[in-house]
PDB file of N, CA, C, O and CB in Angstrom:
ATOM      1  N   MET A   1       8.108  31.929   9.203  1.00  0.00           N
ATOM      2  CA  MET A   1       8.017  33.298   9.708  1.00  0.00           C
ATOM      3  C   MET A   1       9.013  33.463  10.860  1.00  0.00           C
ATOM      4  O   MET A   1       9.126  32.603  11.735  1.00  0.00           O
ATOM      5  CB  MET A   1       6.555  33.633  10.175  1.00  0.00           C
ATOM      6  N   TYR A   2       9.718  34.573  10.836  1.00  0.00           N
ATOM      7  CA  TYR A   2      10.714  34.844  11.860  1.00  0.00           C
ATOM      8  C   TYR A   2      10.125  35.673  12.986  1.00  0.00           C
ATOM      9  O   TYR A   2       9.125  36.370  12.815  1.00  0.00           O
ATOM     10  CB  TYR A   2      11.915  35.553  11.260  1.00  0.00           C
ATOM     11  N   LYS A   3      10.763  35.584  14.132  1.00  0.00           N
ATOM     12  CA  LYS A   3      10.331  36.333  15.309  1.00  0.00           C
ATOM     13  C   LYS A   3      10.560  37.821  15.095  1.00  0.00           C
ATOM     14  O   LYS A   3      11.430  38.218  14.320  1.00  0.00           O
ATOM     15  CB  LYS A   3      11.077  35.850  16.568  1.00  0.00           C
ATOM     16  N   GLU A   4       9.779  38.637  15.781  1.00  0.00           N
ATOM     17  CA  GLU A   4       9.965  40.089  15.731  1.00  0.00           C
ATOM     18  C   GLU A   4      11.173  40.517  16.561  1.00  0.00           C
ATOM     19  O   GLU A   4      11.861  41.481  16.226  1.00  0.00           O
ATOM     20  CB  GLU A   4       8.703  40.808  16.229  1.00  0.00           C
ATOM     21  N   ILE A   5      11.417  39.786  17.646  1.00  0.00           N
ATOM     22  CA  ILE A   5      12.580  40.034  18.493  1.00  0.00           C
ATOM     23  C   ILE A   5      13.455  38.790  18.422  1.00  0.00           C
ATOM     24  O   ILE A   5      12.989  37.682  18.686  1.00  0.00           O
ATOM     25  CB  ILE A   5      12.164  40.367  19.983  1.00  0.00           C
ATOM     26  N   MET A   6      14.734  38.975  18.061  1.00  0.00           N
ATOM     27  CA  MET A   6      15.624  37.839  17.838  1.00  0.00           C
ATOM     28  C   MET A   6      16.822  37.863  18.774  1.00  0.00           C
ATOM     29  O   MET A   6      17.320  38.925  19.148  1.00  0.00           O
ATOM     30  CB  MET A   6      16.097  37.821  16.399  1.00  0.00           C
ATOM     31  N   THR A   7      17.269  36.678  19.139  1.00  0.00           N
ATOM     32  CA  THR A   7      18.537  36.517  19.852  1.00  0.00           C
ATOM     33  C   THR A   7      19.636  36.418  18.800  1.00  0.00           C
ATOM     34  O   THR A   7      19.363  36.445  17.600  1.00  0.00           O
ATOM     35  CB  THR A   7      18.522  35.245  20.794  1.00  0.00           C
ATOM     36  N   ILE A   8      20.861  36.304  19.252  1.00  0.00           N
ATOM     37  CA  ILE A   8      21.962  36.196  18.301  1.00  0.00           C
ATOM     38  C   ILE A   8      21.855  34.918  17.463  1.00  0.00           C
ATOM     39  O   ILE A   8      22.199  34.921  16.281  1.00  0.00           O
ATOM     40  CB  ILE A   8      23.301  36.228  19.040  1.00  0.00           C
ATOM     41  N   GLY A   9      21.379  33.831  18.070  1.00  0.00           N
ATOM     42  CA  GLY A   9      21.174  32.588  17.325  1.00  0.00           C
ATOM     43  C   GLY A   9      20.094  32.723  16.269  1.00  0.00           C
ATOM     44  O   GLY A   9      20.231  32.220  15.155  1.00  0.00           O
ATOM     45  N   ASP A  10      19.012  33.411  16.632  1.00  0.00           N
ATOM     46  CA  ASP A  10      17.931  33.666  15.677  1.00  0.00           C
ATOM     47  C   ASP A  10      18.439  34.520  14.504  1.00  0.00           C
ATOM     48  O   ASP A  10      18.133  34.258  13.341  1.00  0.00           O
ATOM     49  CB  ASP A  10      16.742  34.370  16.384  1.00  0.00           C
ATOM     50  N   LEU A  11      19.219  35.542  14.847  1.00  0.00           N
ATOM     51  CA  LEU A  11      19.743  36.437  13.821  1.00  0.00           C
ATOM     52  C   LEU A  11      20.702  35.704  12.887  1.00  0.00           C
ATOM     53  O   LEU A  11      20.697  35.940  11.679  1.00  0.00           O
ATOM     54  CB  LEU A  11      20.446  37.629  14.467  1.00  0.00           C
ATOM     55  N   ALA A  12      21.515  34.827  13.441  1.00  0.00           N
ATOM     56  CA  ALA A  12      22.436  34.034  12.621  1.00  0.00           C
ATOM     57  C   ALA A  12      21.654  33.158  11.643  1.00  0.00           C
ATOM     58  O   ALA A  12      22.030  33.040  10.477  1.00  0.00           O
ATOM     59  CB  ALA A  12      23.348  33.158  13.516  1.00  0.00           C
ATOM     60  N   ALA A  13      20.582  32.553  12.108  1.00  0.00           N
ATOM     61  CA  ALA A  13      19.755  31.716  11.237  1.00  0.00           C
ATOM     62  C   ALA A  13      19.045  32.564  10.186  1.00  0.00           C
ATOM     63  O   ALA A  13      18.905  32.137   9.039  1.00  0.00           O
ATOM     64  CB  ALA A  13      18.725  30.927  12.066  1.00  0.00           C
ATOM     65  N   TYR A  14      18.596  33.754  10.561  1.00  0.00           N
ATOM     66  CA  TYR A  14      17.862  34.636   9.658  1.00  0.00           C
ATOM     67  C   TYR A  14      18.753  35.170   8.536  1.00  0.00           C
ATOM     68  O   TYR A  14      18.333  35.230   7.381  1.00  0.00           O
ATOM     69  CB  TYR A  14      17.258  35.798  10.438  1.00  0.00           C
ATOM     70  N   THR A  15      19.992  35.560   8.882  1.00  0.00           N
ATOM     71  CA  THR A  15      20.873  36.204   7.905  1.00  0.00           C
ATOM     72  C   THR A  15      21.886  35.267   7.271  1.00  0.00           C
ATOM     73  O   THR A  15      22.380  35.532   6.175  1.00  0.00           O
ATOM     74  CB  THR A  15      21.597  37.327   8.555  1.00  0.00           C
ATOM     75  N   GLY A  16      22.197  34.176   7.952  1.00  0.00           N
ATOM     76  CA  GLY A  16      23.264  33.303   7.478  1.00  0.00           C
ATOM     77  C   GLY A  16      24.637  33.756   7.948  1.00  0.00           C
ATOM     78  O   GLY A  16      25.646  33.150   7.588  1.00  0.00           O
ATOM     79  N   TRP A  17      24.684  34.810   8.744  1.00  0.00           N
ATOM     80  CA  TRP A  17      25.950  35.309   9.284  1.00  0.00           C
ATOM     81  C   TRP A  17      26.388  34.436  10.443  1.00  0.00           C
ATOM     82  O   TRP A  17      25.549  33.828  11.107  1.00  0.00           O
ATOM     83  CB  TRP A  17      25.820  36.782   9.734  1.00  0.00           C
ATOM     84  N   SER A  18      27.679  34.364  10.697  1.00  0.00           N
ATOM     85  CA  SER A  18      28.180  33.636  11.864  1.00  0.00           C
ATOM     86  C   SER A  18      27.937  34.490  13.115  1.00  0.00           C
ATOM     87  O   SER A  18      27.791  35.710  13.034  1.00  0.00           O
ATOM     88  CB  SER A  18      29.707  33.292  11.704  1.00  0.00           C
ATOM     89  N   LYS A  19      27.897  33.830  14.252  1.00  0.00           N
ATOM     90  CA  LYS A  19      27.699  34.560  15.509  1.00  0.00           C
ATOM     91  C   LYS A  19      28.872  35.511  15.757  1.00  0.00           C
ATOM     92  O   LYS A  19      28.674  36.615  16.265  1.00  0.00           O
ATOM     93  CB  LYS A  19      27.542  33.573  16.699  1.00  0.00           C
ATOM     94  N   SER A  20      30.092  35.094  15.405  1.00  0.00           N
ATOM     95  CA  SER A  20      31.251  35.971  15.621  1.00  0.00           C
ATOM     96  C   SER A  20      31.158  37.231  14.762  1.00  0.00           C
ATOM     97  O   SER A  20      31.556  38.311  15.200  1.00  0.00           O
ATOM     98  CB  SER A  20      32.557  35.218  15.308  1.00  0.00           C
ATOM     99  N   TYR A  21      30.636  37.101  13.546  1.00  0.00           N
ATOM    100  CA  TYR A  21      30.459  38.264  12.677  1.00  0.00           C
ATOM    101  C   TYR A  21      29.412  39.201  13.279  1.00  0.00           C
ATOM    102  O   TYR A  21      29.585  40.420  13.253  1.00  0.00           O
ATOM    103  CB  TYR A  21      30.043  37.826  11.245  1.00  0.00           C
ATOM    104  N   ILE A  22      28.338  38.648  13.815  1.00  0.00           N
ATOM    105  CA  ILE A  22      27.293  39.462  14.440  1.00  0.00           C
ATOM    106  C   ILE A  22      27.854  40.192  15.653  1.00  0.00           C
ATOM    107  O   ILE A  22      27.594  41.382  15.831  1.00  0.00           O
ATOM    108  CB  ILE A  22      26.087  38.587  14.850  1.00  0.00           C
ATOM    109  N   TYR A  23      28.622  39.493  16.491  1.00  0.00           N
ATOM    110  CA  TYR A  23      29.241  40.146  17.645  1.00  0.00           C
ATOM    111  C   TYR A  23      30.159  41.283  17.193  1.00  0.00           C
ATOM    112  O   TYR A  23      30.194  42.342  17.819  1.00  0.00           O
ATOM    113  CB  TYR A  23      30.033  39.122  18.484  1.00  0.00           C
ATOM    114  N   LYS A  24      30.898  41.062  16.109  1.00  0.00           N
ATOM    115  CA  LYS A  24      31.796  42.092  15.584  1.00  0.00           C
ATOM    116  C   LYS A  24      30.996  43.318  15.148  1.00  0.00           C
ATOM    117  O   LYS A  24      31.396  44.449  15.428  1.00  0.00           O
ATOM    118  CB  LYS A  24      32.624  41.541  14.399  1.00  0.00           C
ATOM    119  N   LYS A  25      29.879  43.106  14.472  1.00  0.00           N
ATOM    120  CA  LYS A  25      29.060  44.215  13.983  1.00  0.00           C
ATOM    121  C   LYS A  25      28.375  44.970  15.124  1.00  0.00           C
ATOM    122  O   LYS A  25      28.139  46.173  15.013  1.00  0.00           O
ATOM    123  CB  LYS A  25      28.011  43.698  13.007  1.00  0.00           C
ATOM    124  N   THR A  26      28.054  44.273  16.221  1.00  0.00           N
ATOM    125  CA  THR A  26      27.490  44.982  17.380  1.00  0.00           C
ATOM    126  C   THR A  26      28.594  45.753  18.098  1.00  0.00           C
ATOM    127  O   THR A  26      28.380  46.873  18.565  1.00  0.00           O
ATOM    128  CB  THR A  26      26.798  43.986  18.359  1.00  0.00           C
ATOM    129  N   SER A  27      29.767  45.146  18.181  1.00  0.00           N
ATOM    130  CA  SER A  27      30.892  45.763  18.875  1.00  0.00           C
ATOM    131  C   SER A  27      31.367  47.042  18.192  1.00  0.00           C
ATOM    132  O   SER A  27      31.721  48.011  18.863  1.00  0.00           O
ATOM    133  CB  SER A  27      32.036  44.781  18.970  1.00  0.00           C
ATOM    134  N   ASP A  28      31.376  47.045  16.859  1.00  0.00           N
ATOM    135  CA  ASP A  28      31.860  48.238  16.154  1.00  0.00           C
ATOM    136  C   ASP A  28      30.756  49.272  15.913  1.00  0.00           C
ATOM    137  O   ASP A  28      31.000  50.303  15.286  1.00  0.00           O
ATOM    138  CB  ASP A  28      32.474  47.834  14.824  1.00  0.00           C
ATOM    139  N   GLY A  29      29.538  48.998  16.410  1.00  0.00           N
ATOM    140  CA  GLY A  29      28.448  49.955  16.324  1.00  0.00           C
ATOM    141  C   GLY A  29      27.709  49.956  14.996  1.00  0.00           C
ATOM    142  O   GLY A  29      26.904  50.850  14.737  1.00  0.00           O
ATOM    143  N   THR A  30      27.971  48.969  14.156  1.00  0.00           N
ATOM    144  CA  THR A  30      27.316  48.894  12.854  1.00  0.00           C
ATOM    145  C   THR A  30      25.896  48.373  12.956  1.00  0.00           C
ATOM    146  O   THR A  30      25.016  48.814  12.217  1.00  0.00           O
ATOM    147  CB  THR A  30      28.111  48.019  11.921  1.00  0.00           C
ATOM    148  N   LEU A  31      25.668  47.447  13.856  1.00  0.00           N
ATOM    149  CA  LEU A  31      24.381  46.780  13.975  1.00  0.00           C
ATOM    150  C   LEU A  31      23.708  47.156  15.291  1.00  0.00           C
ATOM    151  O   LEU A  31      24.278  46.967  16.366  1.00  0.00           O
ATOM    152  CB  LEU A  31      24.552  45.258  13.875  1.00  0.00           C
ATOM    153  N   LYS A  32      22.502  47.685  15.197  1.00  0.00           N
ATOM    154  CA  LYS A  32      21.738  48.135  16.362  1.00  0.00           C
ATOM    155  C   LYS A  32      21.212  46.934  17.153  1.00  0.00           C
ATOM    156  O   LYS A  32      20.731  45.961  16.573  1.00  0.00           O
ATOM    157  CB  LYS A  32      20.566  49.045  15.924  1.00  0.00           C
ATOM    158  N   PHE A  33      21.309  47.015  18.472  1.00  0.00           N
ATOM    159  CA  PHE A  33      20.839  45.938  19.328  1.00  0.00           C
ATOM    160  C   PHE A  33      20.353  46.498  20.652  1.00  0.00           C
ATOM    161  O   PHE A  33      20.558  47.672  20.960  1.00  0.00           O
ATOM    162  CB  PHE A  33      21.945  44.902  19.556  1.00  0.00           C
ATOM    163  N   SER A  34      19.713  45.648  21.423  1.00  0.00           N
ATOM    164  CA  SER A  34      19.231  46.013  22.752  1.00  0.00           C
ATOM    165  C   SER A  34      19.793  45.006  23.751  1.00  0.00           C
ATOM    166  O   SER A  34      19.928  43.821  23.447  1.00  0.00           O
ATOM    167  CB  SER A  34      17.661  46.048  22.804  1.00  0.00           C
ATOM    168  N   LYS A  35      20.119  45.493  24.945  1.00  0.00           N
ATOM    169  CA  LYS A  35      20.676  44.636  25.990  1.00  0.00           C
ATOM    170  C   LYS A  35      19.986  45.014  27.307  1.00  0.00           C
ATOM    171  O   LYS A  35      20.604  45.626  28.178  1.00  0.00           O
ATOM    172  CB  LYS A  35      22.252  44.793  26.093  1.00  0.00           C
ATOM    173  N   PRO A  36      18.697  44.647  27.452  1.00  0.00           N
ATOM    174  CA  PRO A  36      17.898  45.159  28.565  1.00  0.00           C
ATOM    175  C   PRO A  36      18.352  44.718  29.955  1.00  0.00           C
ATOM    176  O   PRO A  36      18.198  45.478  30.911  1.00  0.00           O
ATOM    177  CB  PRO A  36      16.497  44.745  28.375  1.00  0.00           C
ATOM    178  N   LEU A  37      18.897  43.537  30.091  1.00  0.00           N
ATOM    179  CA  LEU A  37      19.310  43.059  31.418  1.00  0.00           C
ATOM    180  C   LEU A  37      20.825  42.978  31.564  1.00  0.00           C
ATOM    181  O   LEU A  37      21.336  42.411  32.530  1.00  0.00           O
ATOM    182  CB  LEU A  37      18.703  41.696  31.691  1.00  0.00           C
ATOM    183  N   GLY A  38      21.538  43.550  30.595  1.00  0.00           N
ATOM    184  CA  GLY A  38      22.979  43.625  30.701  1.00  0.00           C
ATOM    185  C   GLY A  38      23.747  42.410  30.233  1.00  0.00           C
ATOM    186  O   GLY A  38      24.976  42.422  30.300  1.00  0.00           O
ATOM    187  N   LYS A  39      23.096  41.364  29.764  1.00  0.00           N
ATOM    188  CA  LYS A  39      23.829  40.181  29.329  1.00  0.00           C
ATOM    189  C   LYS A  39      23.422  39.761  27.923  1.00  0.00           C
ATOM    190  O   LYS A  39      24.217  39.880  26.991  1.00  0.00           O
ATOM    191  CB  LYS A  39      23.603  39.033  30.302  1.00  0.00           C
ATOM    192  N   THR A  40      22.223  39.282  27.757  1.00  0.00           N
ATOM    193  CA  THR A  40      21.759  38.798  26.466  1.00  0.00           C
ATOM    194  C   THR A  40      21.411  39.968  25.560  1.00  0.00           C
ATOM    195  O   THR A  40      20.766  40.927  25.983  1.00  0.00           O
ATOM    196  CB  THR A  40      20.549  37.874  26.637  1.00  0.00           C
ATOM    197  N   ILE A  41      21.850  39.875  24.299  1.00  0.00           N
ATOM    198  CA  ILE A  41      21.518  40.932  23.352  1.00  0.00           C
ATOM    199  C   ILE A  41      20.374  40.481  22.454  1.00  0.00           C
ATOM    200  O   ILE A  41      20.248  39.306  22.108  1.00  0.00           O
ATOM    201  CB  ILE A  41      22.750  41.319  22.508  1.00  0.00           C
ATOM    202  N   PHE A  42      19.548  41.450  22.091  1.00  0.00           N
ATOM    203  CA  PHE A  42      18.380  41.189  21.256  1.00  0.00           C
ATOM    204  C   PHE A  42      18.393  42.132  20.065  1.00  0.00           C
ATOM    205  O   PHE A  42      18.948  43.229  20.119  1.00  0.00           O
ATOM    206  CB  PHE A  42      17.070  41.348  22.065  1.00  0.00           C
ATOM    207  N   PHE A  43      17.767  41.676  18.994  1.00  0.00           N
ATOM    208  CA  PHE A  43      17.682  42.440  17.757  1.00  0.00           C
ATOM    209  C   PHE A  43      16.224  42.510  17.327  1.00  0.00           C
ATOM    210  O   PHE A  43      15.506  41.511  17.376  1.00  0.00           O
ATOM    211  CB  PHE A  43      18.563  41.807  16.640  1.00  0.00           C
ATOM    212  N   SER A  44      15.798  43.672  16.912  1.00  0.00           N
ATOM    213  CA  SER A  44      14.459  43.835  16.360  1.00  0.00           C
ATOM    214  C   SER A  44      14.514  43.455  14.884  1.00  0.00           C
ATOM    215  O   SER A  44      15.416  43.886  14.165  1.00  0.00           O
ATOM    216  CB  SER A  44      13.932  45.302  16.554  1.00  0.00           C
ATOM    217  N   LYS A  45      13.569  42.662  14.435  1.00  0.00           N
ATOM    218  CA  LYS A  45      13.518  42.282  13.023  1.00  0.00           C
ATOM    219  C   LYS A  45      13.416  43.541  12.167  1.00  0.00           C
ATOM    220  O   LYS A  45      13.998  43.605  11.085  1.00  0.00           O
ATOM    221  CB  LYS A  45      12.320  41.327  12.744  1.00  0.00           C
ATOM    222  N   GLU A  46      12.688  44.529  12.641  1.00  0.00           N
ATOM    223  CA  GLU A  46      12.555  45.790  11.912  1.00  0.00           C
ATOM    224  C   GLU A  46      13.915  46.468  11.739  1.00  0.00           C
ATOM    225  O   GLU A  46      14.228  46.949  10.649  1.00  0.00           O
ATOM    226  CB  GLU A  46      11.584  46.730  12.645  1.00  0.00           C
ATOM    227  N   TRP A  47      14.731  46.511  12.807  1.00  0.00           N
ATOM    228  CA  TRP A  47      16.068  47.103  12.727  1.00  0.00           C
ATOM    229  C   TRP A  47      16.931  46.337  11.737  1.00  0.00           C
ATOM    230  O   TRP A  47      17.615  46.921  10.897  1.00  0.00           O
ATOM    231  CB  TRP A  47      16.738  47.123  14.113  1.00  0.00           C
ATOM    232  N   VAL A  48      16.881  45.011  11.857  1.00  0.00           N
ATOM    233  CA  VAL A  48      17.712  44.156  11.001  1.00  0.00           C
ATOM    234  C   VAL A  48      17.307  44.309   9.542  1.00  0.00           C
ATOM    235  O   VAL A  48      18.164  44.460   8.671  1.00  0.00           O
ATOM    236  CB  VAL A  48      17.601  42.679  11.432  1.00  0.00           C
ATOM    237  N   ASP A  49      16.010  44.272   9.272  1.00  0.00           N
ATOM    238  CA  ASP A  49      15.545  44.424   7.897  1.00  0.00           C
ATOM    239  C   ASP A  49      15.954  45.781   7.323  1.00  0.00           C
ATOM    240  O   ASP A  49      16.358  45.879   6.164  1.00  0.00           O
ATOM    241  CB  ASP A  49      14.024  44.260   7.831  1.00  0.00           C
ATOM    242  N   GLY A  50      15.846  46.815   8.138  1.00  0.00           N
ATOM    243  CA  GLY A  50      16.274  48.149   7.695  1.00  0.00           C
ATOM    244  C   GLY A  50      17.753  48.175   7.370  1.00  0.00           C
ATOM    245  O   GLY A  50      18.167  48.768   6.373  1.00  0.00           O
ATOM    246  N   PHE A  51      18.550  47.533   8.209  1.00  0.00           N
ATOM    247  CA  PHE A  51      19.996  47.456   7.979  1.00  0.00           C
ATOM    248  C   PHE A  51      20.293  46.670   6.708  1.00  0.00           C
ATOM    249  O   PHE A  51      21.116  47.089   5.895  1.00  0.00           O
ATOM    250  CB  PHE A  51      20.704  46.806   9.184  1.00  0.00           C
ATOM    251  N   LEU A  52      19.630  45.542   6.537  1.00  0.00           N
ATOM    252  CA  LEU A  52      19.878  44.697   5.368  1.00  0.00           C
ATOM    253  C   LEU A  52      19.490  45.397   4.063  1.00  0.00           C
ATOM    254  O   LEU A  52      20.083  45.137   3.016  1.00  0.00           O
ATOM    255  CB  LEU A  52      19.110  43.387   5.498  1.00  0.00           C
ATOM    256  N   MET A  53      18.510  46.269   4.128  1.00  0.00           N
ATOM    257  CA  MET A  53      18.039  46.949   2.922  1.00  0.00           C
ATOM    258  C   MET A  53      18.666  48.330   2.734  1.00  0.00           C
ATOM    259  O   MET A  53      18.274  49.065   1.828  1.00  0.00           O
ATOM    260  CB  MET A  53      16.536  47.081   2.965  1.00  0.00           C
ATOM    261  N   SER A  54      19.627  48.688   3.573  1.00  0.00           N
ATOM    262  CA  SER A  54      20.285  49.984   3.437  1.00  0.00           C
ATOM    263  C   SER A  54      21.318  49.932   2.307  1.00  0.00           C
ATOM    264  O   SER A  54      21.716  48.859   1.854  1.00  0.00           O
ATOM    265  CB  SER A  54      20.958  50.399   4.771  1.00  0.00           C
ATOM    266  N   ASN A  55      21.730  51.098   1.875  1.00  0.00           N
ATOM    267  CA  ASN A  55      22.760  51.229   0.842  1.00  0.00           C
ATOM    268  C   ASN A  55      22.361  50.511  -0.447  1.00  0.00           C
ATOM    269  O   ASN A  55      23.161  49.790  -1.043  1.00  0.00           O
ATOM    270  CB  ASN A  55      24.090  50.678   1.351  1.00  0.00           C
ATOM    271  N   GLN A  56      21.131  50.718  -0.860  1.00  0.00           N
ATOM    272  CA  GLN A  56      20.610  50.063  -2.058  1.00  0.00           C
ATOM    273  C   GLN A  56      21.207  50.679  -3.319  1.00  0.00           C
ATOM    274  O   GLN A  56      21.473  51.880  -3.374  1.00  0.00           O
ATOM    275  CB  GLN A  56      19.082  50.157  -2.098  1.00  0.00           C
ATOM    276  N   SER A  57      21.408  49.854  -4.309  1.00  0.00           N
ATOM    277  CA  SER A  57      21.869  50.351  -5.604  1.00  0.00           C
ATOM    278  C   SER A  57      20.648  50.755  -6.429  1.00  0.00           C
ATOM    279  O   SER A  57      19.549  50.233  -6.241  1.00  0.00           O
ATOM    280  CB  SER A  57      22.725  49.274  -6.355  1.00  0.00           C
ATOM    281  N   LEU A  58      20.864  51.679  -7.329  1.00  0.00           N
ATOM    282  CA  LEU A  58      19.783  52.146  -8.191  1.00  0.00           C
ATOM    283  C   LEU A  58      19.838  51.424  -9.536  1.00  0.00           C
ATOM    284  O   LEU A  58      20.907  51.025  -9.999  1.00  0.00           O
ATOM    285  CB  LEU A  58      19.869  53.677  -8.393  1.00  0.00           C
ATOM    286  N   THR A  59      18.684  51.267 -10.145  1.00  0.00           N
ATOM    287  CA  THR A  59      18.640  50.706 -11.491  1.00  0.00           C
ATOM    288  C   THR A  59      19.051  51.800 -12.479  1.00  0.00           C
ATOM    289  O   THR A  59      19.081  52.979 -12.126  1.00  0.00           O
ATOM    290  CB  THR A  59      17.212  50.144 -11.827  1.00  0.00           C
ATOM    291  N   VAL A  60      19.362  51.414 -13.695  1.00  0.00           N
ATOM    292  CA  VAL A  60      19.720  52.372 -14.734  1.00  0.00           C
ATOM    293  C   VAL A  60      18.576  53.356 -14.956  1.00  0.00           C
ATOM    294  O   VAL A  60      18.815  54.551 -15.130  1.00  0.00           O
ATOM    295  CB  VAL A  60      20.070  51.645 -16.047  1.00  0.00           C
ATOM    296  N   ALA A  61      17.347  52.872 -14.954  1.00  0.00           N
ATOM    297  CA  ALA A  61      16.184  53.737 -15.144  1.00  0.00           C
ATOM    298  C   ALA A  61      16.055  54.757 -14.006  1.00  0.00           C
ATOM    299  O   ALA A  61      15.721  55.916 -14.254  1.00  0.00           O
ATOM    300  CB  ALA A  61      14.908  52.892 -15.240  1.00  0.00           C
ATOM    301  N   GLU A  62      16.316  54.338 -12.768  1.00  0.00           N
ATOM    302  CA  GLU A  62      16.238  55.259 -11.630  1.00  0.00           C
ATOM    303  C   GLU A  62      17.324  56.331 -11.719  1.00  0.00           C
ATOM    304  O   GLU A  62      17.074  57.497 -11.413  1.00  0.00           O
ATOM    305  CB  GLU A  62      16.365  54.487 -10.305  1.00  0.00           C
ATOM    306  N   ILE A  63      18.523  55.940 -12.135  1.00  0.00           N
ATOM    307  CA  ILE A  63      19.620  56.903 -12.284  1.00  0.00           C
ATOM    308  C   ILE A  63      19.279  57.917 -13.367  1.00  0.00           C
ATOM    309  O   ILE A  63      19.480  59.117 -13.184  1.00  0.00           O
ATOM    310  CB  ILE A  63      20.949  56.180 -12.623  1.00  0.00           C
ATOM    311  N   ALA A  64      18.762  57.437 -14.494  1.00  0.00           N
ATOM    312  CA  ALA A  64      18.385  58.335 -15.590  1.00  0.00           C
ATOM    313  C   ALA A  64      17.295  59.298 -15.153  1.00  0.00           C
ATOM    314  O   ALA A  64      17.335  60.479 -15.499  1.00  0.00           O
ATOM    315  CB  ALA A  64      17.917  57.531 -16.808  1.00  0.00           C
ATOM    316  N   SER A  65      16.326  58.811 -14.399  1.00  0.00           N
ATOM    317  CA  SER A  65      15.238  59.653 -13.917  1.00  0.00           C
ATOM    318  C   SER A  65      15.762  60.739 -12.980  1.00  0.00           C
ATOM    319  O   SER A  65      15.352  61.896 -13.080  1.00  0.00           O
ATOM    320  CB  SER A  65      14.182  58.803 -13.204  1.00  0.00           C
ATOM    321  N   LYS A  66      16.665  60.373 -12.072  1.00  0.00           N
ATOM    322  CA  LYS A  66      17.240  61.355 -11.147  1.00  0.00           C
ATOM    323  C   LYS A  66      18.080  62.383 -11.895  1.00  0.00           C
ATOM    324  O   LYS A  66      18.045  63.573 -11.582  1.00  0.00           O
ATOM    325  CB  LYS A  66      18.095  60.653 -10.082  1.00  0.00           C
ATOM    326  N   ALA A  67      18.831  61.917 -12.880  1.00  0.00           N
ATOM    327  CA  ALA A  67      19.652  62.832 -13.673  1.00  0.00           C
ATOM    328  C   ALA A  67      18.765  63.823 -14.429  1.00  0.00           C
ATOM    329  O   ALA A  67      19.055  65.019 -14.475  1.00  0.00           O
ATOM    330  CB  ALA A  67      20.544  62.044 -14.662  1.00  0.00           C
ATOM    331  N   LYS A  68      17.698  63.319 -15.011  1.00  0.00           N
ATOM    332  CA  LYS A  68      16.767  64.180 -15.755  1.00  0.00           C
ATOM    333  C   LYS A  68      16.135  65.210 -14.818  1.00  0.00           C
ATOM    334  O   LYS A  68      16.010  66.382 -15.174  1.00  0.00           O
ATOM    335  CB  LYS A  68      15.663  63.330 -16.441  1.00  0.00           C
ATOM    336  N   ALA A  69      15.742  64.776 -13.630  1.00  0.00           N
ATOM    337  CA  ALA A  69      15.137  65.684 -12.653  1.00  0.00           C
ATOM    338  C   ALA A  69      16.144  66.750 -12.221  1.00  0.00           C
ATOM    339  O   ALA A  69      15.778  67.915 -12.064  1.00  0.00           O
ATOM    340  CB  ALA A  69      14.627  64.898 -11.424  1.00  0.00           C
ATOM    341  N   SER A  70      17.387  66.369 -12.030  1.00  0.00           N
ATOM    342  CA  SER A  70      18.430  67.336 -11.639  1.00  0.00           C
ATOM    343  C   SER A  70      18.667  68.356 -12.741  1.00  0.00           C
ATOM    344  O   SER A  70      18.772  69.554 -12.478  1.00  0.00           O
ATOM    345  CB  SER A  70      19.748  66.611 -11.308  1.00  0.00           C
ATOM    346  N   LEU A  71      18.752  67.872 -13.981  1.00  0.00           N
ATOM    347  CA  LEU A  71      18.971  68.792 -15.097  1.00  0.00           C
ATOM    348  C   LEU A  71      17.800  69.745 -15.278  1.00  0.00           C
ATOM    349  O   LEU A  71      17.998  70.922 -15.576  1.00  0.00           O
ATOM    350  CB  LEU A  71      19.207  68.016 -16.382  1.00  0.00           C
ATOM    351  N   THR A  72      16.593  69.249 -15.102  1.00  0.00           N
ATOM    352  CA  THR A  72      15.400  70.089 -15.207  1.00  0.00           C
ATOM    353  C   THR A  72      15.420  71.152 -14.124  1.00  0.00           C
ATOM    354  O   THR A  72      15.085  72.310 -14.374  1.00  0.00           O
ATOM    355  CB  THR A  72      14.116  69.240 -15.103  1.00  0.00           C
ATOM    356  N   HIS A  73      15.818  70.754 -12.910  1.00  0.00           N
ATOM    357  CA  HIS A  73      15.884  71.692 -11.785  1.00  0.00           C
ATOM    358  C   HIS A  73      16.943  72.762 -12.050  1.00  0.00           C
ATOM    359  O   HIS A  73      16.709  73.945 -11.802  1.00  0.00           O
ATOM    360  CB  HIS A  73      16.195  70.942 -10.464  1.00  0.00           C
ATOM    361  N   ILE A  74      18.109  72.348 -12.555  1.00  0.00           N
ATOM    362  CA  ILE A  74      19.206  73.289 -12.828  1.00  0.00           C
ATOM    363  C   ILE A  74      18.804  74.243 -13.952  1.00  0.00           C
ATOM    364  O   ILE A  74      19.003  75.452 -13.835  1.00  0.00           O
ATOM    365  CB  ILE A  74      20.511  72.524 -13.206  1.00  0.00           C
ATOM    366  N   LYS A  75      18.249  73.721 -15.025  1.00  0.00           N
ATOM    367  CA  LYS A  75      17.849  74.567 -16.165  1.00  0.00           C
ATOM    368  C   LYS A  75      16.740  75.538 -15.751  1.00  0.00           C
ATOM    369  O   LYS A  75      16.709  76.681 -16.205  1.00  0.00           O
ATOM    370  CB  LYS A  75      17.372  73.689 -17.359  1.00  0.00           C
ATOM    371  N   GLY A  76      15.852  75.086 -14.905  1.00  0.00           N
ATOM    372  CA  GLY A  76      14.751  75.942 -14.458  1.00  0.00           C
ATOM    373  C   GLY A  76      15.211  77.061 -13.548  1.00  0.00           C
ATOM    374  O   GLY A  76      14.562  78.104 -13.480  1.00  0.00           O
ATOM    375  N   GLY A  77      16.312  76.869 -12.848  1.00  0.00           N
ATOM    376  CA  GLY A  77      16.802  77.866 -11.895  1.00  0.00           C
ATOM    377  C   GLY A  77      17.736  78.889 -12.511  1.00  0.00           C
ATOM    378  O   GLY A  77      17.963  79.946 -11.922  1.00  0.00           O
ATOM    379  N   VAL A  78      18.288  78.595 -13.694  1.00  0.00           N
ATOM    380  CA  VAL A  78      19.227  79.500 -14.342  1.00  0.00           C
ATOM    381  C   VAL A  78      18.482  80.388 -15.322  1.00  0.00           C
ATOM    382  O   VAL A  78      17.715  79.889 -16.146  1.00  0.00           O
ATOM    383  CB  VAL A  78      20.344  78.716 -15.058  1.00  0.00           C
ATOM    384  N   LYS A  79      18.696  81.709 -15.247  1.00  0.00           N
ATOM    385  CA  LYS A  79      18.033  82.646 -16.162  1.00  0.00           C
ATOM    386  C   LYS A  79      19.027  83.553 -16.806  1.00  0.00           C
ATOM    387  O   LYS A  79      18.654  84.409 -17.607  1.00  0.00           O
ATOM    388  CB  LYS A  79      16.987  83.466 -15.440  1.00  0.00           C
TER     389      LYS A  79
END
């Protein structure tokens, strides 16, 4: 079980990312972090998990379902 609040070392172990990659992602604003005392940075497991699960791909069934719903909506609105 991983900690709810992680240091950069914890995050590297959790994700398999290098520390330099993590610093790069914090520096460019991609990865959310907290720096309460101005030196050490911390990451919330919730933030990290949300980031890791973002930009999900859809299955073929999900795409077909969305397409069907869109077509139904369009056909229902046109008279």
